[in-house]
C-alpha positions in Angstrom: 112.3 94.2 119.7 109.1 94.0 121.6 105.9 94.8 119.8 103.4 96.8 121.8 100.0 95.1 122.3 97.2 96.9 120.1 94.3 98.2 121.9 91.8 97.2 119.4 90.0 94.0 118.4 86.6 92.4 117.7 85.9 92.5 121.3 85.8 96.4 121.0 82.8 96.0 118.6 81.0 92.8 119.3 80.2 90.7 122.3 80.1 86.8 122.0 76.4 86.7 121.2 77.1 89.3 118.3 80.0 87.3 117.0 78.0 84.2 116.8 75.1 85.9 115.2 77.3 87.3 112.6 78.9 84.2 111.6 75.6 82.3 111.7 74.4 84.9 109.1 77.3 84.3 106.8 77.7 80.5 107.2 75.3 79.4 104.4 76.9 81.7 101.8 80.4 82.3 103.0 82.3 79.7 100.9 80.5 80.9 97.8 80.9 84.5 98.5 84.6 84.3 99.6 85.5 82.1 96.7 83.9 84.0 93.9 84.8 87.3 95.6 88.5 86.3 95.6 88.4 84.7 92.3 89.6 81.5 94.0 92.7 83.1 95.7 91.3 82.6 99.1 91.3 78.8 98.4 94.9 79.0 97.4 95.7 80.6 100.7 94.0 77.9 102.6 95.9 75.2 100.7 99.3 77.1 101.4 98.3 77.3 105.0 97.8 73.5 105.2 101.0 72.8 103.2 103.0 74.8 105.6 101.7 72.7 108.4 103.7 69.7 107.2 100.8 67.2 107.8 101.7 63.5 107.4 99.2 60.6 106.9 98.4 59.0 110.4 98.5 62.3 112.3 95.9 63.8 114.6 95.1 67.2 113.2 93.1 70.0 114.7 91.0 72.5 112.5 90.5 75.4 114.9 87.6 77.9 114.1 86.8 75.6 111.1 83.6 77.5 110.0 82.1 75.6 107.3 84.9 73.1 106.9 86.3 75.1 103.9 89.7 73.8 104.6 88.6 70.0 104.9 89.3 69.1 101.3 93.1 69.9 101.6 93.2 68.5 105.1 91.7 65.2 104.1 94.0 65.1 101.1 97.0 65.5 103.3 95.9 62.9 105.7 95.2 60.5 102.8 92.5 58.6 104.8 94.6 57.8 107.7 94.8 59.7 111.0 92.1 62.0 112.5 90.6 65.4 111.9 89.1 67.3 114.8 87.3 70.4 114.0 86.1 73.1 116.5 84.2 76.2 116.3 81.6 78.2 118.1 79.5 78.1 114.8 80.7 74.9 113.1 78.4 74.7 110.0 79.9 72.3 107.4 77.1 72.8 104.9 79.2 71.9 101.9 80.6 68.6 103.3 77.9 67.0 105.4 79.0 63.5 104.3 82.3 64.1 106.0 80.8 64.4 109.4 80.8 60.5 109.6 84.7 60.5 109.8 85.5 64.0 111.3 85.0 64.9 114.8 83.3 68.2 115.2 82.9 70.2 118.3 80.5 73.1 118.5 82.0 74.9 121.4 84.0 78.0 122.5 87.5 77.4 121.7 88.5 78.4 125.3 86.0 75.9 126.7 86.9 72.8 124.6 87.5 69.5 126.5 90.2 68.1 124.2 93.0 66.6 126.1 96.4 68.3 126.5 99.0 67.1 124.0 96.5 65.4 121.9 97.3 66.9 118.4 100.1 66.6 116.2 99.2 69.6 114.1 96.9 72.6 114.4 95.6 74.7 111.6 93.3 77.9 111.6 92.1 79.6 108.5 90.9 83.3 108.7 90.0 83.1 112.4 92.6 85.2 114.1 90.9 88.6 113.2 88.2 87.8 115.7 90.4 88.0 118.7 91.6 91.0 120.7 95.2 90.8 121.8 94.5 89.2 125.4 92.4 86.6 123.5 95.2 86.0 121.0 97.5 85.2 124.0 94.9 82.8 125.3 94.5 81.2 121.9 98.3 80.8 121.5 98.2 79.1 125.0 95.5 76.7 124.0 97.4 75.8 120.9 100.4 75.2 123.0 98.4 73.1 125.5 96.8 71.0 122.6 100.0 70.2 120.6 102.4 67.4 121.3 105.9 68.4 122.2 107.0 68.0 118.4 103.7 69.6 117.0 103.4 72.4 114.6 100.8 75.0 113.8 99.9 76.8 110.7 97.5 79.8 110.6 96.5 82.2 107.9 94.6 85.6 108.1 93.6 88.4 105.9 94.9 91.8 106.7 95.6 95.2 105.0 99.2 95.7 105.4 101.0 99.0 104.7 101.2 98.8 100.9 99.0 100.1 98.1 97.9 96.5 97.4 96.6 96.4 101.0 94.7 99.6 100.4 93.0 98.4 97.4 92.2 95.3 99.3 90.5 97.2 102.0 88.4 99.1 99.4 87.4 95.9 97.7 86.2 94.3 101.1 84.5 97.6 102.0 82.4 98.0 98.7 82.6 95.1 96.2 82.2 92.1 98.5 79.0 93.2 100.2 77.6 93.9 96.8 78.5 90.5 95.6 77.0 89.0 98.6 73.7 90.9 98.0 73.8 89.9 94.3 74.0 86.2 95.4 71.0 86.6 97.7 73.0 86.8 100.9 72.9 89.5 103.6 75.4 92.2 103.0 75.7 93.3 106.6 78.1 90.6 107.9 80.4 91.0 104.9 80.7 94.7 105.5 82.4 93.7 108.9 85.2 92.1 107.3 86.9 95.4 106.1 87.1 96.9 109.5 88.2 93.5 110.9 91.0 93.2 108.2 92.0 96.8 108.8 92.2 96.3 112.6 94.3 93.2 112.0 96.7 95.3 110.0 100.2 93.7 109.5 99.6 91.0 112.1 102.8 91.8 114.0 100.8 91.7 117.3 100.2 87.9 116.5 103.9 87.4 116.8 104.1 89.1 120.2 101.1 87.2 121.4 102.4 83.8 120.5 105.9 84.5 121.8 104.3 85.6 125.2 102.5 82.1 125.1 105.9 80.2 124.7 105.6 79.3 120.9 108.2 79.5 118.2 106.7 81.4 115.4 107.3 82.7 111.9 105.4 85.2 109.8 105.1 85.6 106.0 103.2 88.5 104.5 101.5 87.4 101.2 100.4 89.6 98.3 101.5 92.9 99.8 100.0 92.1 103.2 96.5 91.0 101.9 97.2 87.8 103.8 99.3 86.9 106.6 100.7 83.2 107.2 102.0 82.3 110.7 103.6 79.1 111.3 105.7 77.5 114.0 106.1 74.8 116.9 105.6 73.9 120.3 109.2 73.5 121.4 110.5 74.6 124.8 114.1 73.4 124.1 115.2 75.9 121.6 115.6 79.8 122.3 112.4 81.7 121.9 112.3 83.7 118.7 110.3 84.9 115.9 111.0 86.0 112.4 109.2 87.9 109.7 109.4 87.4 106.0 107.6 89.1 103.0 106.9 87.1 99.8 
């Protein structure tokens, strides 16, 4: 069944300079606010995303839209000191792990203007960056993942959403009210955190991601986590199997 492309996205609210400013404001406090605000659940979701990628020591892994390097502890653990980690983001600010910059290759660039060679990555992960794309950008992002992955490469991506359940409704209310108050209480600006609620609501069930990635030629599976509060997408670059996508709820 074809899924119609949604006509909303971050591009309807912010241009690139607004987006960069938004995440620059959040960067110094994001890890603390998100971890405390989720009672550590967000880190469990990152860990699950990376486990789903099936990373092996010696691989070359790309962390796309890496933010402050919040996923690096689990990526480094998976690589066990062997292999390479390449991180890309428009606003890459690894404030928490500056020592890792000595062995992690960080690119501050637009994901669509990166200069990484084609078929240079064994695995691609992305934690909580999908909601920043409108549908056409999702197709481009999926195409870029396909370009960067080797023929047997895999990807794993996770994003927050609202879903269609009462749990999702509560999550939206929490993002809209409690998280900005927590940010203010920790001395961080509340405005950028107030934008997370509409972004999560616009992302919804994430089914448009399936259509976008299928359109780009990737095999993809979807798992809704915690009643749709989070969405895990995983799959592979494989042109020899029939194109498909599946949805599961856990």
